[in-house]
Jmol script that loads the backbone (N, CA, C; Angstrom):
load data "model"
ATOM      1  N   MET A   1    -118.712 -99.328 160.009  1.00  0.00           N
ATOM      2  CA  MET A   1    -118.861 -97.884 160.057  1.00  0.00           C
ATOM      3  C   MET A   1    -117.611 -97.215 160.625  1.00  0.00           C
ATOM      4  N   LYS A   2    -117.121 -97.724 161.720  1.00  0.00           N
ATOM      5  CA  LYS A   2    -116.000 -97.071 162.390  1.00  0.00           C
ATOM      6  C   LYS A   2    -114.703 -97.204 161.596  1.00  0.00           C
ATOM      7  N   LEU A   3    -114.708 -98.058 160.569  1.00  0.00           N
ATOM      8  CA  LEU A   3    -113.550 -98.178 159.699  1.00  0.00           C
ATOM      9  C   LEU A   3    -113.421 -96.948 158.806  1.00  0.00           C
ATOM     10  N   TRP A   4    -114.551 -96.382 158.355  1.00  0.00           N
ATOM     11  CA  TRP A   4    -114.542 -95.263 157.418  1.00  0.00           C
ATOM     12  C   TRP A   4    -114.903 -93.924 158.039  1.00  0.00           C
ATOM     13  N   PHE A   5    -115.551 -93.943 159.181  1.00  0.00           N
ATOM     14  CA  PHE A   5    -116.045 -92.719 159.783  1.00  0.00           C
ATOM     15  C   PHE A   5    -115.529 -92.575 161.211  1.00  0.00           C
ATOM     16  N   VAL A   6    -115.377 -91.353 161.661  1.00  0.00           N
ATOM     17  CA  VAL A   6    -115.067 -91.064 163.056  1.00  0.00           C
ATOM     18  C   VAL A   6    -116.407 -90.862 163.753  1.00  0.00           C
ATOM     19  N   GLU A   7    -116.565 -91.434 164.941  1.00  0.00           N
ATOM     20  CA  GLU A   7    -117.805 -91.296 165.706  1.00  0.00           C
ATOM     21  C   GLU A   7    -117.503 -90.484 166.978  1.00  0.00           C
ATOM     22  N   PRO A   8    -117.604 -89.123 166.886  1.00  0.00           N
ATOM     23  CA  PRO A   8    -117.265 -88.297 168.043  1.00  0.00           C
ATOM     24  C   PRO A   8    -118.204 -88.492 169.225  1.00  0.00           C
ATOM     25  N   LYS A   9    -119.438 -88.881 168.950  1.00  0.00           N
ATOM     26  CA  LYS A   9    -120.380 -89.246 170.007  1.00  0.00           C
ATOM     27  C   LYS A   9    -121.356 -90.244 169.408  1.00  0.00           C
ATOM     28  N   PRO A  10    -122.094 -90.970 170.214  1.00  0.00           N
ATOM     29  CA  PRO A  10    -122.960 -92.022 169.685  1.00  0.00           C
ATOM     30  C   PRO A  10    -123.893 -91.531 168.580  1.00  0.00           C
ATOM     31  N   HIS A  11    -123.912 -92.274 167.500  1.00  0.00           N
ATOM     32  CA  HIS A  11    -124.791 -92.029 166.349  1.00  0.00           C
ATOM     33  C   HIS A  11    -124.417 -90.773 165.570  1.00  0.00           C
ATOM     34  N   VAL A  12    -123.229 -90.239 165.761  1.00  0.00           N
ATOM     35  CA  VAL A  12    -122.725 -89.112 164.966  1.00  0.00           C
ATOM     36  C   VAL A  12    -121.457 -89.603 164.285  1.00  0.00           C
ATOM     37  N   PHE A  13    -121.482 -89.665 162.956  1.00  0.00           N
ATOM     38  CA  PHE A  13    -120.352 -90.168 162.191  1.00  0.00           C
ATOM     39  C   PHE A  13    -119.837 -89.072 161.276  1.00  0.00           C
ATOM     40  N   VAL A  14    -118.517 -88.904 161.237  1.00  0.00           N
ATOM     41  CA  VAL A  14    -117.885 -87.890 160.398  1.00  0.00           C
ATOM     42  C   VAL A  14    -116.984 -88.625 159.417  1.00  0.00           C
ATOM     43  N   SER A  15    -117.188 -88.348 158.127  1.00  0.00           N
ATOM     44  CA  SER A  15    -116.407 -89.064 157.119  1.00  0.00           C
ATOM     45  C   SER A  15    -115.164 -88.280 156.742  1.00  0.00           C
ATOM     46  N   GLY A  16    -114.151 -88.992 156.323  1.00  0.00           N
ATOM     47  CA  GLY A  16    -112.939 -88.387 155.794  1.00  0.00           C
ATOM     48  C   GLY A  16    -112.491 -89.129 154.557  1.00  0.00           C
ATOM     49  N   ILE A  17    -113.416 -89.877 153.963  1.00  0.00           N
ATOM     50  CA  ILE A  17    -113.089 -90.686 152.792  1.00  0.00           C
ATOM     51  C   ILE A  17    -113.509 -89.962 151.521  1.00  0.00           C
ATOM     52  N   LYS A  18    -113.083 -90.486 150.389  1.00  0.00           N
ATOM     53  CA  LYS A  18    -113.386 -89.910 149.081  1.00  0.00           C
ATOM     54  C   LYS A  18    -114.895 -89.741 148.899  1.00  0.00           C
ATOM     55  N   ASP A  19    -115.284 -88.668 148.226  1.00  0.00           N
ATOM     56  CA  ASP A  19    -116.707 -88.337 148.064  1.00  0.00           C
ATOM     57  C   ASP A  19    -117.530 -89.491 147.502  1.00  0.00           C
ATOM     58  N   SER A  20    -117.047 -90.142 146.464  1.00  0.00           N
ATOM     59  CA  SER A  20    -117.833 -91.208 145.832  1.00  0.00           C
ATOM     60  C   SER A  20    -118.001 -92.406 146.774  1.00  0.00           C
ATOM     61  N   VAL A  21    -116.978 -92.732 147.560  1.00  0.00           N
ATOM     62  CA  VAL A  21    -117.072 -93.828 148.515  1.00  0.00           C
ATOM     63  C   VAL A  21    -118.033 -93.450 149.641  1.00  0.00           C
ATOM     64  N   ALA A  22    -117.925 -92.229 150.126  1.00  0.00           N
ATOM     65  CA  ALA A  22    -118.822 -91.757 151.191  1.00  0.00           C
ATOM     66  C   ALA A  22    -120.271 -91.802 150.720  1.00  0.00           C
ATOM     67  N   ASP A  23    -120.529 -91.400 149.485  1.00  0.00           N
ATOM     68  CA  ASP A  23    -121.897 -91.451 148.945  1.00  0.00           C
ATOM     69  C   ASP A  23    -122.436 -92.876 148.969  1.00  0.00           C
ATOM     70  N   GLU A  24    -121.593 -93.852 148.606  1.00  0.00           N
ATOM     71  CA  GLU A  24    -122.014 -95.256 148.628  1.00  0.00           C
ATOM     72  C   GLU A  24    -122.314 -95.726 150.053  1.00  0.00           C
ATOM     73  N   VAL A  25    -121.453 -95.362 150.991  1.00  0.00           N
ATOM     74  CA  VAL A  25    -121.653 -95.769 152.386  1.00  0.00           C
ATOM     75  C   VAL A  25    -122.923 -95.135 152.941  1.00  0.00           C
ATOM     76  N   ILE A  26    -123.133 -93.857 152.657  1.00  0.00           N
ATOM     77  CA  ILE A  26    -124.323 -93.157 153.148  1.00  0.00           C
ATOM     78  C   ILE A  26    -125.582 -93.767 152.536  1.00  0.00           C
ATOM     79  N   ARG A  27    -125.540 -94.079 151.262  1.00  0.00           N
ATOM     80  CA  ARG A  27    -126.691 -94.726 150.613  1.00  0.00           C
ATOM     81  C   ARG A  27    -126.978 -96.072 151.288  1.00  0.00           C
ATOM     82  N   TYR A  28    -125.936 -96.833 151.585  1.00  0.00           N
ATOM     83  CA  TYR A  28    -126.103 -98.112 152.276  1.00  0.00           C
ATOM     84  C   TYR A  28    -126.737 -97.905 153.657  1.00  0.00           C
ATOM     85  N   LEU A  29    -126.278 -96.885 154.381  1.00  0.00           N
ATOM     86  CA  LEU A  29    -126.829 -96.602 155.710  1.00  0.00           C
ATOM     87  C   LEU A  29    -128.314 -96.274 155.634  1.00  0.00           C
ATOM     88  N   TYR A  30    -128.696 -95.436 154.671  1.00  0.00           N
ATOM     89  CA  TYR A  30    -130.098 -95.064 154.535  1.00  0.00           C
ATOM     90  C   TYR A  30    -130.968 -96.271 154.210  1.00  0.00           C
ATOM     91  N   GLU A  31    -130.411 -97.239 153.487  1.00  0.00           N
ATOM     92  CA  GLU A  31    -131.166 -98.443 153.152  1.00  0.00           C
ATOM     93  C   GLU A  31    -131.206 -99.438 154.311  1.00  0.00           C
ATOM     94  N   SER A  32    -130.174 -99.445 155.154  1.00  0.00           N
ATOM     95  CA  SER A  32    -130.016-100.481 156.177  1.00  0.00           C
ATOM     96  C   SER A  32    -130.447-100.076 157.578  1.00  0.00           C
ATOM     97  N   CYS A  33    -130.343 -98.799 157.925  1.00  0.00           N
ATOM     98  CA  CYS A  33    -130.638 -98.362 159.290  1.00  0.00           C
ATOM     99  C   CYS A  33    -132.116 -98.013 159.439  1.00  0.00           C
ATOM    100  N   PRO A  34    -132.711 -98.409 160.546  1.00  0.00           N
ATOM    101  CA  PRO A  34    -134.108 -98.036 160.778  1.00  0.00           C
ATOM    102  C   PRO A  34    -134.207 -96.544 161.106  1.00  0.00           C
ATOM    103  N   PRO A  35    -135.349 -95.918 160.822  1.00  0.00           N
ATOM    104  CA  PRO A  35    -135.517 -94.487 161.100  1.00  0.00           C
ATOM    105  C   PRO A  35    -135.275 -94.117 162.555  1.00  0.00           C
ATOM    106  N   GLU A  36    -135.551 -95.029 163.489  1.00  0.00           N
ATOM    107  CA  GLU A  36    -135.367 -94.698 164.904  1.00  0.00           C
ATOM    108  C   GLU A  36    -133.895 -94.669 165.314  1.00  0.00           C
ATOM    109  N   SER A  37    -132.982 -94.914 164.383  1.00  0.00           N
ATOM    110  CA  SER A  37    -131.551 -94.887 164.713  1.00  0.00           C
ATOM    111  C   SER A  37    -131.056 -93.488 165.048  1.00  0.00           C
ATOM    112  N   GLY A  38    -131.715 -92.453 164.536  1.00  0.00           N
ATOM    113  CA  GLY A  38    -131.288 -91.085 164.832  1.00  0.00           C
ATOM    114  C   GLY A  38    -129.876 -90.823 164.345  1.00  0.00           C
ATOM    115  N   LEU A  39    -129.587 -91.168 163.113  1.00  0.00           N
ATOM    116  CA  LEU A  39    -128.244 -91.130 162.551  1.00  0.00           C
ATOM    117  C   LEU A  39    -127.882 -89.757 161.991  1.00  0.00           C
ATOM    118  N   TRP A  40    -126.676 -89.276 162.305  1.00  0.00           N
ATOM    119  CA  TRP A  40    -126.106 -88.063 161.710  1.00  0.00           C
ATOM    120  C   TRP A  40    -124.837 -88.457 160.959  1.00  0.00           C
ATOM    121  N   VAL A  41    -124.643 -87.929 159.768  1.00  0.00           N
ATOM    122  CA  VAL A  41    -123.383 -88.085 159.041  1.00  0.00           C
ATOM    123  C   VAL A  41    -122.963 -86.695 158.570  1.00  0.00           C
ATOM    124  N   PHE A  42    -121.760 -86.285 158.961  1.00  0.00           N
ATOM    125  CA  PHE A  42    -121.168 -85.039 158.491  1.00  0.00           C
ATOM    126  C   PHE A  42    -120.123 -85.442 157.466  1.00  0.00           C
ATOM    127  N   GLN A  43    -120.412 -85.180 156.204  1.00  0.00           N
ATOM    128  CA  GLN A  43    -119.561 -85.640 155.112  1.00  0.00           C
ATOM    129  C   GLN A  43    -118.672 -84.513 154.611  1.00  0.00           C
ATOM    130  N   LYS A  44    -117.369 -84.771 154.541  1.00  0.00           N
ATOM    131  CA  LYS A  44    -116.433 -83.814 153.969  1.00  0.00           C
ATOM    132  C   LYS A  44    -116.548 -83.894 152.454  1.00  0.00           C
ATOM    133  N   ILE A  45    -116.737 -82.727 151.805  1.00  0.00           N
ATOM    134  CA  ILE A  45    -116.842 -82.694 150.349  1.00  0.00           C
ATOM    135  C   ILE A  45    -115.906 -81.617 149.798  1.00  0.00           C
ATOM    136  N   ARG A  46    -115.624 -81.698 148.509  1.00  0.00           N
ATOM    137  CA  ARG A  46    -114.697 -80.737 147.883  1.00  0.00           C
ATOM    138  C   ARG A  46    -115.347 -79.398 147.565  1.00  0.00           C
ATOM    139  N   GLN A  47    -116.647 -79.363 147.391  1.00  0.00           N
ATOM    140  CA  GLN A  47    -117.336 -78.122 147.074  1.00  0.00           C
ATOM    141  C   GLN A  47    -117.542 -77.299 148.353  1.00  0.00           C
ATOM    142  N   ALA A  48    -117.695 -75.988 148.169  1.00  0.00           N
ATOM    143  CA  ALA A  48    -117.974 -75.111 149.313  1.00  0.00           C
ATOM    144  C   ALA A  48    -119.312 -75.509 149.908  1.00  0.00           C
ATOM    145  N   PRO A  49    -119.458 -75.520 151.189  1.00  0.00           N
ATOM    146  CA  PRO A  49    -118.584 -75.044 152.258  1.00  0.00           C
ATOM    147  C   PRO A  49    -117.609 -76.092 152.768  1.00  0.00           C
ATOM    148  N   GLY A  50    -117.503 -77.249 152.105  1.00  0.00           N
ATOM    149  CA  GLY A  50    -116.553 -78.274 152.517  1.00  0.00           C
ATOM    150  C   GLY A  50    -117.172 -79.431 153.285  1.00  0.00           C
ATOM    151  N   TYR A  51    -118.481 -79.388 153.511  1.00  0.00           N
ATOM    152  CA  TYR A  51    -119.153 -80.465 154.236  1.00  0.00           C
ATOM    153  C   TYR A  51    -120.608 -80.535 153.826  1.00  0.00           C
ATOM    154  N   ARG A  52    -121.208 -81.691 154.106  1.00  0.00           N
ATOM    155  CA  ARG A  52    -122.647 -81.895 153.903  1.00  0.00           C
ATOM    156  C   ARG A  52    -123.138 -82.660 155.123  1.00  0.00           C
ATOM    157  N   ILE A  53    -124.283 -82.283 155.637  1.00  0.00           N
ATOM    158  CA  ILE A  53    -124.846 -82.939 156.809  1.00  0.00           C
ATOM    159  C   ILE A  53    -126.018 -83.807 156.384  1.00  0.00           C
ATOM    160  N   TRP A  54    -125.987 -85.056 156.811  1.00  0.00           N
ATOM    161  CA  TRP A  54    -127.070 -85.993 156.554  1.00  0.00           C
ATOM    162  C   TRP A  54    -127.676 -86.391 157.893  1.00  0.00           C
ATOM    163  N   GLY A  55    -128.982 -86.359 157.996  1.00  0.00           N
ATOM    164  CA  GLY A  55    -129.660 -86.812 159.211  1.00  0.00           C
ATOM    165  C   GLY A  55    -130.751 -87.801 158.849  1.00  0.00           C
ATOM    166  N   MET A  56    -130.963 -88.753 159.731  1.00  0.00           N
ATOM    167  CA  MET A  56    -131.981 -89.758 159.460  1.00  0.00           C
ATOM    168  C   MET A  56    -132.708 -90.090 160.751  1.00  0.00           C
ATOM    169  N   GLY A  57    -134.005 -90.113 160.689  1.00  0.00           N
ATOM    170  CA  GLY A  57    -134.804 -90.460 161.860  1.00  0.00           C
ATOM    171  C   GLY A  57    -134.861 -89.325 162.865  1.00  0.00           C
ATOM    172  N   ASP A  58    -135.134 -89.667 164.101  1.00  0.00           N
ATOM    173  CA  ASP A  58    -135.246 -88.666 165.169  1.00  0.00           C
ATOM    174  C   ASP A  58    -133.849 -88.334 165.678  1.00  0.00           C
ATOM    175  N   THR A  59    -133.253 -87.291 165.137  1.00  0.00           N
ATOM    176  CA  THR A  59    -131.895 -86.901 165.511  1.00  0.00           C
ATOM    177  C   THR A  59    -131.890 -85.948 166.700  1.00  0.00           C
ATOM    178  N   GLN A  60    -133.047 -85.538 167.176  1.00  0.00           N
ATOM    179  CA  GLN A  60    -133.234 -84.640 168.315  1.00  0.00           C
ATOM    180  C   GLN A  60    -132.701 -83.240 168.060  1.00  0.00           C
ATOM    181  N   ARG A  61    -132.316 -82.957 166.833  1.00  0.00           N
ATOM    182  CA  ARG A  61    -131.880 -81.614 166.442  1.00  0.00           C
ATOM    183  C   ARG A  61    -132.326 -81.385 165.000  1.00  0.00           C
ATOM    184  N   ASP A  62    -132.374 -80.135 164.605  1.00  0.00           N
ATOM    185  CA  ASP A  62    -132.728 -79.789 163.238  1.00  0.00           C
ATOM    186  C   ASP A  62    -131.506 -79.239 162.521  1.00  0.00           C
ATOM    187  N   VAL A  63    -131.542 -79.289 161.191  1.00  0.00           N
ATOM    188  CA  VAL A  63    -130.516 -78.671 160.370  1.00  0.00           C
ATOM    189  C   VAL A  63    -131.152 -77.463 159.705  1.00  0.00           C
ATOM    190  N   ALA A  64    -130.526 -76.299 159.875  1.00  0.00           N
ATOM    191  CA  ALA A  64    -131.015 -75.067 159.269  1.00  0.00           C
ATOM    192  C   ALA A  64    -130.080 -74.682 158.128  1.00  0.00           C
ATOM    193  N   LEU A  65    -130.641 -74.132 157.069  1.00  0.00           N
ATOM    194  CA  LEU A  65    -129.856 -73.634 155.950  1.00  0.00           C
ATOM    195  C   LEU A  65    -129.753 -72.123 156.103  1.00  0.00           C
ATOM    196  N   VAL A  66    -128.554 -71.619 156.397  1.00  0.00           N
ATOM    197  CA  VAL A  66    -128.334 -70.185 156.615  1.00  0.00           C
ATOM    198  C   VAL A  66    -127.250 -69.717 155.650  1.00  0.00           C
ATOM    199  N   GLY A  67    -127.623 -68.869 154.711  1.00  0.00           N
ATOM    200  CA  GLY A  67    -126.662 -68.344 153.746  1.00  0.00           C
ATOM    201  C   GLY A  67    -125.955 -69.420 152.952  1.00  0.00           C
ATOM    202  N   GLY A  68    -126.664 -70.521 152.675  1.00  0.00           N
ATOM    203  CA  GLY A  68    -126.083 -71.618 151.923  1.00  0.00           C
ATOM    204  C   GLY A  68    -125.312 -72.620 152.769  1.00  0.00           C
ATOM    205  N   LEU A  69    -125.204 -72.392 154.074  1.00  0.00           N
ATOM    206  CA  LEU A  69    -124.516 -73.305 154.980  1.00  0.00           C
ATOM    207  C   LEU A  69    -125.518 -74.146 155.747  1.00  0.00           C
ATOM    208  N   GLN A  70    -125.233 -75.416 155.882  1.00  0.00           N
ATOM    209  CA  GLN A  70    -126.042 -76.278 156.732  1.00  0.00           C
ATOM    210  C   GLN A  70    -125.502 -76.145 158.149  1.00  0.00           C
ATOM    211  N   LEU A  71    -126.372 -75.821 159.091  1.00  0.00           N
ATOM    212  CA  LEU A  71    -125.977 -75.662 160.485  1.00  0.00           C
ATOM    213  C   LEU A  71    -126.901 -76.484 161.371  1.00  0.00           C
ATOM    214  N   VAL A  72    -126.328 -77.124 162.378  1.00  0.00           N
ATOM    215  CA  VAL A  72    -127.118 -77.901 163.324  1.00  0.00           C
ATOM    216  C   VAL A  72    -127.644 -76.939 164.374  1.00  0.00           C
ATOM    217  N   VAL A  73    -128.956 -76.974 164.586  1.00  0.00           N
ATOM    218  CA  VAL A  73    -129.606 -76.091 165.553  1.00  0.00           C
ATOM    219  C   VAL A  73    -129.509 -76.745 166.930  1.00  0.00           C
ATOM    220  N   GLU A  74    -128.832 -76.063 167.838  1.00  0.00           N
ATOM    221  CA  GLU A  74    -128.696 -76.531 169.216  1.00  0.00           C
ATOM    222  C   GLU A  74    -129.705 -75.802 170.081  1.00  0.00           C
ATOM    223  N   LYS A  75    -130.081 -76.416 171.167  1.00  0.00           N
ATOM    224  CA  LYS A  75    -131.003 -75.801 172.114  1.00  0.00           C
ATOM    225  C   LYS A  75    -130.294 -74.615 172.782  1.00  0.00           C
ATOM    226  N   ASP A  76    -130.966 -73.492 172.890  1.00  0.00           N
ATOM    227  CA  ASP A  76    -130.413 -72.311 173.539  1.00  0.00           C
ATOM    228  C   ASP A  76    -130.630 -72.435 175.040  1.00  0.00           C
ATOM    229  N   LEU A  77    -129.565 -72.795 175.761  1.00  0.00           N
ATOM    230  CA  LEU A  77    -129.689 -73.025 177.194  1.00  0.00           C
ATOM    231  C   LEU A  77    -129.899 -71.739 177.974  1.00  0.00           C
ATOM    232  N   THR A  78    -129.384 -70.619 177.495  1.00  0.00           N
ATOM    233  CA  THR A  78    -129.562 -69.346 178.215  1.00  0.00           C
ATOM    234  C   THR A  78    -131.012 -68.888 178.148  1.00  0.00           C
ATOM    235  N   ARG A  79    -131.679 -69.219 177.087  1.00  0.00           N
ATOM    236  CA  ARG A  79    -133.070 -68.815 176.907  1.00  0.00           C
ATOM    237  C   ARG A  79    -133.999 -69.596 177.837  1.00  0.00           C
ATOM    238  N   ASP A  80    -133.656 -70.876 178.075  1.00  0.00           N
ATOM    239  CA  ASP A  80    -134.508 -71.733 178.893  1.00  0.00           C
ATOM    240  C   ASP A  80    -134.169 -71.673 180.380  1.00  0.00           C
ATOM    241  N   ALA A  81    -133.122 -70.956 180.742  1.00  0.00           N
ATOM    242  CA  ALA A  81    -132.711 -70.898 182.147  1.00  0.00           C
ATOM    243  C   ALA A  81    -133.712 -70.077 182.949  1.00  0.00           C
ATOM    244  N   THR A  82    -133.992 -70.539 184.144  1.00  0.00           N
ATOM    245  CA  THR A  82    -134.906 -69.797 185.001  1.00  0.00           C
ATOM    246  C   THR A  82    -134.088 -68.860 185.898  1.00  0.00           C
ATOM    247  N   PRO A  83    -134.585 -67.616 186.103  1.00  0.00           N
ATOM    248  CA  PRO A  83    -133.812 -66.660 186.901  1.00  0.00           C
ATOM    249  C   PRO A  83    -133.792 -67.008 188.371  1.00  0.00           C
TER     250      PRO A  83
END
end "model"
wireframe off; spacefill off
backbone 0.3
color backbone group
């Protein structure tokens, strides 16, 4: 995995390889990794917006589609803060 993808944090992989190769690697991951792996793949693609987000298992975050963009929903810390 680390040969083809950058892992900025555990279980988060970012690809920079050709689209067709990335598709093969991602397909292999979906077949080989258990759902509890909590895997994220941010794939660089040539079409707009330039990336695709893949999540598998319990990733502890959701992906929202906003105006055609895939965005990772982060917890709003200001909302949960106690005064």
